N, C-alpha and C positions, 0 to 999 in steps of 0.2 A: 466652616467651608468658606473657602472665599468666592465673592462674587465674579460672574464668569464675565468676561469681557462683552461688551455688548456687542455686535455682528457690526462687520465691516462695513461700508457702502464706501465704493472707488470712482472716484471721477478723472476720465483720460481727458486732459486738454492738450489741445495744437495751440500753442501759443503765436503769437504774430513772430516774420512773418514768413508763410509759407507759399502755396498757392491759391489763386481766387477760383480757378474754375471747377476745382475737384478737391474734397478732403482730402489733405497729406494720410498712408493710410493706416500709420502705425497706432491710431488709437482703434481705431475697426477691427486691426487684428489683437489687440490688448483685451478689450471688450469682448470681443467675442469669442476669447480663450480662459478670460477668465469666466464667462456665463457658463461656458462647459465644463468649470469646474466649481460650481454652486456659489460663486461670489455677486454680491449683487454689483454690477456694475454699469455705469452709465460714461458717455462721453460729451466734451463740447467743443466746438471751433472758435476761439476766442480770436483766431487770426481774421476771419470772415464777419466775426462780430463785431472787430474793429472797424473793420474799412467801412463796412456797410452804416455805422453808425458816424462817423466822420464825414460819408458821403450823401448823407440824411440832410434834409433843410434846416434842422438843430445844428447837426455839426457843421455848416457851412456859416449859419450866423456868430458861432462861437470863433470860426476862424476868422470873419472879418471884425471881430470885437479883436483878438490878440491883433490883428494889422493895426489896427486905431494906435496900437502901444509902441508903434515901431519908431525909432529915430529916422531911418530911411526905410525904404521902400526899392526893391529891386526891379527893375523893368518887367517882369512877369508877373507879380506884385501887383503892379498898379494896372496891369492888363486885366488883370482878376478880376481887381476892385471896379474900374470904369465898365466892363461886362458882368457886375456882380448879380445886379436882377436878373439878366437872361441867364446865369447858371444857375440859379436858385430855382427859373421855371423850367430848364431842359434837364438837369439832374434827375429830379425821379422819375418821368417817363424813358430816359436813357437807360438806368438800371434796370427798369423793368424791360426793354427791350435785352439788355445784354441778358436779363435771368430766361430769356423765353416767352415772358409775360405778355408781351405787346411787338409781337414779330413785324407789324405793318407799318410800324414807325421808321422801319428801314428805307421805305420811300422819302420821306424827309430828311433823316439822316445824311441820307447818301446825295440827295442834291446840295450840302454843303452851303444851305442859307437857313439851317434849322440852329445848328450848334456853334458857341461862339468858338472862334480859333484864337488858340495861344500860338508861342512860342513851338509850339511841337509839331506842329501842323508845317512847319518852316520847311520841314524834315521833304516832305511831298515834293517840293519843287526840284531836290534832287535829281528823283527821278525820270524828267524831262528828258526825251533824246532829243534831239535839233534834228537830227536825220532822219527821223522817220515820225512825219503826222497820225500815223493811224492813233484814232482817238480824238481826233480834233484837238491836239494841245490836253486832253486830260492826262495830268501826272498819274493816273490810278488804272489807266488805262490798259496796260503793257500786265499788269497784274489781275484785272478782273473783266477784260473788256467791257462792253457792253451790256454783258447779264451780271451776274454776280453780286444783285445789288444788295442781297442781305451781308455777303463776305466786304463786301466796299464799307457796310453803315458800321458794319462792326470795327471794321480797324479803323474809321473817321472816331469813333464812340474811344475805343480805347485809347487815343491817341488825346481825346478830350481830358480823362480820366488821370492819363499821364500828365497833362497840363497842371489839371486841379493836387496831383502830388506834386509837382515842383512849387506850388505855392506855399503848400506845408513842408517842404522842406526849408523854404525861406524867411517864412515867418511864424511857422513855431516848432521845428525840431529839424535841425542839420542833418540830425541823422536820419531822416525818416525817409524807405523806400517802399515800394508794393512787394519788394522779395527781399533784397540784401540789408533789411533794419538794422544798423547801426552794429555791421558785422564786424565793423574795426576795432572793439571791443571785446572781440571775443576768438577770432581768427587768426590762430597760431600766439597768439597771445599769452608772452612764459609767466607774467605777472596779473595781477590780480587786480592791481592798482586804479586802471582806467576803468573798467566794470567798476571798481569801490565808488570811487568818484561821482560816476554817472547815476547809479544808485541814491546816491547821498545828496544829490542834487535835490532842488523841489519840482516837483511835478509839473510836466507841462502840460496843456490839453491833449496831446497823446498819453502820457500818461495817466491823467486821471479820470481819462475815456475810460482805458484800460481797466484802471482800478476800479470802477464804476461797473464796467462788465461781470469782472473778476466778482464782487460782492454778491452783485444777480444770481451768477451762477451757482454760489456759493448757497444761499438762500435758496432757489430752485431745487437741488439738487442734496442737500445738507450733509457731505459724505464727510466719513472720518479720514481718507485718505484720498489725496490730490497726486495723481502721475502727471508729470509735465515731460514731453516728446521733445526733446529738440534735436532736429536733422540735418541745421545747417546753422553756421555760424550768426545769420540773421536772422534766428530767430533767436537766441543766446538773452539779448540784453531784455524782452518783453516777458521771457519766461521767470530771469528773474523779479522783477518788476510786480508780475502777479503773485512769486510766493512770499514777496517783502506784504503785500497788501495780504495777503490770507493768513501771513503768520500777526499781524500787526491785529487783524480781525478773530480771530482764535489759535493763538499758540499749539493748541493739543491738536490740529488736525495736522496727520503726519505730510510733509511735502517731500517728493521721491524725484529725482533729476536721472533721465535717462536718455535712449535716442543715439539716431547715429553720428552727432557731434560729439557727445561725450564719448561715445566708443573708439573714437578716432583721436580726439584731441585731449582728454583728461586723463589717459590712463596713468598718468605719473601725477594725479593730483595730492597735492600736500596743505594746498591753502585753507586753513580753518575758519577764514570768511566765509566761505560758500557755506557753511553749516548754520550761520546766521539766516538762510533765506531755506534750505533743503535741510531734511534730516538723514537724506538716504542718498547714494550716487550710486546705480548700476551699470553694469557693463555686458557689452554684447545680449545675445539674442535673450528678451526681457522675462521668458516666462520661466524659467526655473530660478531666477533671481523673486520675480515676485513672489511665486509660491510660498520659497522659504521666507520672504518680507514679511509675509502675510501673517505666515504662522507662527514669527518670532513677534509681531502686534499683538497677536491672540495668546501669547505665555507658551506656545507649543513648543518653540525650539528657542535656544539661546542664544544672543548674537553672533558667539563663537561659530554657530554651526549657519551665520547666512553664505550667499554663495557670488561672487563678482560683485563685492558691496562695499565703497568706502564710507565711513562713518565717524564721528569726531569723540574721541574720549571724552566722557563727562569730564573725568576731573583735570586730568592732563591738558585738554583741548586738543589733544594731538589728532590730527588724520589718521585712522589706520586703515588698510585693508582687509578684509574677509573674505577668505575663498575656500569655503567647506566643500571638498569634491564629489560634484553628485552630477550623474549625465543629464544631459539637456534632454529636453523633452523631443521627440522625436516629430520631426515635419508632418509626418499623414497624422499625429495628433493634438498639433497646435488649433485644432477647430477650423471654425470657417469664419471667415471677419466679418460684419455686422456694421453697418452704418445707421440702425436705428439710434435715432435721438437727435444726429444731424441733418439742417435745413437741406437737404437736396435739392430744393428746387430754389434756394437762394444764392446760389454759386456762379458766378458772372462768366459767362463762355467770351473770353478776351482775343482779340487780333492783333499781337502786338507786331512782331516780327515777320514780316513776311519771307516766312522759309516755308516749305511742305513739310518738314518733318516738325519743326519748331512751334506749329503753330497746333499740333496735336497737342504737344503739350499744355498749351493755354485755353484750346479751345473745344468745350464741351466738357461736359462731365462723366470722366471715366471710372469704373470699380477697377480699382488696383487691387492685383492677384500674383503670387508668387508661384513661377512654377515646382520652384528645389528654392532651397536652403544654400547661400555660397556659389562658389564655382566650381563647376566641374574642370576648367583646364588649371587655373591658381595658378600660372609660372609667369604672367607678365610680368617685368622689371618694373614698370613703372607704377604699378598696381600696389596698394595693400592687402597684398598676398595674403602676410602674415599676422593679419587680422581675421575675429571669428565668422565677422560676415562675408569674406572671401575665402576662407581658408576650412572652413568646415563645410564640406559637400550634404545634402543629404534631402533627396528627391520623394516625391509624394508620386503614391499611384495615377494612372488617365482616370482612373473609375473614382479616385478621391477629390482629384482634382475639377472634374463635370460635376459630381454632384457639389462640391462648392459652387460651382458656376451657375446652377441650377437655383440652387437655393440665394444669392445673391442677386439673381434678376427677379425668382419671386419677390423678395424684399424691396428692391431699389426700381422695378418696373424700366430698367435699361440695361440694355445688350452690347455697351460697350466696354472691352479691357484690355487693357495696360499691363501688358506682365511684365514687372518692375524687379525683374533678375538683373543680375551683373551679366551675364553670358546666358542666356536658357539653352539648354542642352539639347542637341537635335533628336537624339534617342527619345526624348522623354515628350519633344514637341511631336513629331512623328506617333508617338502611340497616343495624345493629347483628339491629336488633328484625327486619327480613326476614331475613336469614342466619341468625340463632337460629332462625327457623321453618321454614327453608329445610333445616338439617340437624335438625333436631325435636329439637331441645336443652331437657331438662327443667331448667331452671334457677330462678332467685330472683334479682332484683336489687334496687338500691336506689341512688338518689344526689342529686347536688345540680344543679340548673338554674337557669336565669332564667324565669321567669313569660312568655312572649312569643310572641305569637300565632301563629309556627310551631307551636303544639301544639296542634291541632285536635284537637277529639272523636274525630276517626276516628284520629289519630295517637294518641291516650290510648289510644285501645281497641287499639291495633295494639300498641302497647310493655308495657299490661295480657296478652296474648295470651303474649306474647315471655317474659314471666314476672319485669316489672317489679311490685312490690309496694306500694312506698312513694316518694315526691320530697320532698325540701325545696328553697327557693327562698327569695328575698328579697321579703318585701313592705315590708323594713326598716321608714321612718316613717309608712306608710298616708298620705301626703299627697301630693295629684298637684304640690304646690309645690316640695314638699323633695323628690319624687323625682324630678321634673327639675332642681333646683340641685345633685342626686346624680348625674348624668348615667344613670340609671338604664337608662333606654329603655322603661320601664313606666308603665302609667298605674293608680290603680286599678280602676279600671272593667275594663281587660282582665286584670288578675289575678284578679280576681272570675270571670268567664269561661273562664279558663285552669283554675283550679283546680278550676274545678265539672265540667269537661270530665275531669282527672283523676279527681276523687270520682265521678263518674256512672259510670267504667270500673271501680271496685273498688278504687283506687289511694289509698292514704295518703297526705293530703296537709300537710307541716309551714310555715309561714311563717317563716321569721327576722325576728323584728323588732326594730325599734330606736330608740332614745328617746336624745335628748340633743346631737341634730346642730345644729351652727350655726346659729342664728335661729329655731330652733323654739321656739316660745312656750307657754304654758299651753294657751292654745287648740287650737293646732295638736295637741297631747299627748291632749286629751279629744275632739278630733275623729277622730284615728287610733283610739284605742281605741273609739268610735261605730262606725267600719266594719270594725275586727276583730271587735268582735260583732256585725253583718250576716253577716259571712263564715262565722262560725261556725253562725249559727243557720240559715242558708241552705243549709248543709251543704255549703262549698266547702274549709275546712279541717277538721282534726280535733285538730290539734297547732299548738304553736309556745311562742315562747320570747322574751321581750325582754333586749335586750343594750344597755349604755350605749353611747354611740359614745365612740371613742377614737379619738385621732386620733394618727397616726404620719406618721412623718419622713418614710417614703416614698411615702406616700399626696398626689394632688393638691389635699387640706386643708393637708397639711403643707409642700408644695412652694409652695405660693401663697395661704396664709391671708387675702390682702387679699380674694382673691373671692369668699369665703365671710363676711366681715363679721367675721373672727374675731384676733384679736392672738395668739402663742404666746410662750410663757414663753422666760424663755433658757434654755441649756442650759448646765451646767458645762462644762468640759474632757471630752472624752471621749477615751477609752485603750482602754476594753473596750467594753459592750456599748450601742445606740443604737437607739431604737424610740417607744415612748411618747413623747407630749412634751404637756404641762400648756398650753390654752388658753383666755383668756377672750371671752368670747359676752358683748356688751352687751346682751342682752335681760335677763340674769342671773337667769332662769328656774330653779327648785331641781328640778333634774330629778331628783337624790336621791330626794327627798321624793315627786315623782309615780312615781317608778320602782316605791315600793311598794305605790301600788295597785294599777298598773298590770299587775305581778306577781300579785295577790292576786286581779283581775279572771280574768286569762287561766286562771289555776288552775282558777278556775270553770268557766270557761267547755268547759274540755279535759271536763268532766265533766256539762256539759248543765245545770251551774245559772246561774240569772241573767241566761239570755240575755233573759227581757224586760223586765230591771229596768233603769232610767234609769242610765248608765256613772257619774254621778257619786258612786252610792254608794257605790263602791270607795276612795273619797280618805277619808281621813282630817279635811279641812280644806275648806271651800270651793274649786271649781272653776267657772265657765263653764257653764252649758247649752252641749252639743254644737250645733254648727250645719250640722251633716250632714243632711238629711232620711232621715226612719224608715225610707224604703223604697228608700235611693239603692242599695245593691246589688242588689234585686229587680229594681226597674227596668233595672239595668244588664245582669242575665243575661237580661231578657225581650226585649232590643236584638239580643241576637245572631241 
């Protein structure tokens, strides 16, 4: 009889770079699911490990060695060298402060006499309002006042780390960033050549450090299968470097690539060189493809019965896609995410952007959980509604969700939750809030929704009573004509009433705003800004961010551009990544120029500045007067 294969040991890895304040949740979901099916599964966050290694005393010394070999030094590198001993002395306690281990250091950091201040601190001078001497000329008084020492210190400490990141970029790796690391090598990159060239280059300090950490993880966990979950283009290069290290160390270890980036951009993968690094590439929700793949690796099913999986033919070297049709695992049955094995006490609570909602993304360690798989609306024309992560809607019961919440709180001893749905369904949130209240769970939570009329003031208050502290949603172009073209399913007046209900319940409201949508004119943009101004002035929203519209091949605009009055640019032959696509809008609007004024206005509105001013003041060139009535939002609110 043939010898049965040894039991599989699966290691799920978060590659650099994702978030530094909390683990990206994909490995927690996969590990929890695989354990629920009896698989030996563990996880590691090499993104956090890499940053902590580079920001150690040993790491700084290694950076200094790299600097000594440079033929020329930039101004910020020289400033770092001049203050090197101070960086060496202040970095360990500053990291301990950001990890919550040494909170009393906040007073010294906030004094601005403790940390060396590089070019990133120059931006603070922008915030000084010459017409307002409140705070005695303190450039951060408007943000933190005379109190808020801890927040002020975290913001300063974040600027300090960003200064060091800039030095790494100048002296070690020009692609280095804390989040968007080398993303140009992968984002909508039709050919593999740029990434292949980068991977063939001699390892720099960042590469060598990541390779050492990868080998440490292999020695510690002894995996037979390594899953690399890549959510963003900025994690692709490092994922390939990790796989390169694994294959050089032990080619028998099976490497698998998946995650949000793969699901979006590698759907037409034809490049055989990807499989020098990865044995398999899987698409969409990972549970069913992984079960099929693990069965295959154990000899329980043939390669022809893999699910949503790319692999390379051993003889022809051609890439083939296999999708044996099997039902996906129901969302109720995917198990509870687990953070077991991740160093939850080592994440860095940063305060980068002084934006009420954005600080939640980088501030504190949140347990990430999903209320439902996919989007219950799945109609928005700018969204990838044709893909599984949007198009296949599947909800769990409130009882199941609360069971997961209780299990996670018991494991992590932390009660903050970020619901990472594309748009959490109001019916599910209402049931969840009722179950949270019934069980008397003391948690805090926030997430993304659609501003639909189902969110009545009474429901908003119930959500607040259950622990909701903030919500975000798409106001997008703030134009009823364009919202209808987008198939958003809401109107500006409806958004005003819904957001006011949330705000009145004490819930922070963040609006996703969009400019540059097909057929959007200068007049549309000015009118949108006027409506946003009124929403801030009326207390409907407290936070927002303008995004430039990007056309993707999987969205309704990309699939049927003529319906939106645009022409798509021709794409080259694609063998690797495909997502964003250029387009021509016959209106000819200069959206880039308008974006500067939009962002300037929004930044001031978030801090209560300029809410009574004509919106034209924010633009550096003439724009038409708004056609929106001055009391439009006020009247919409009165109509409830």
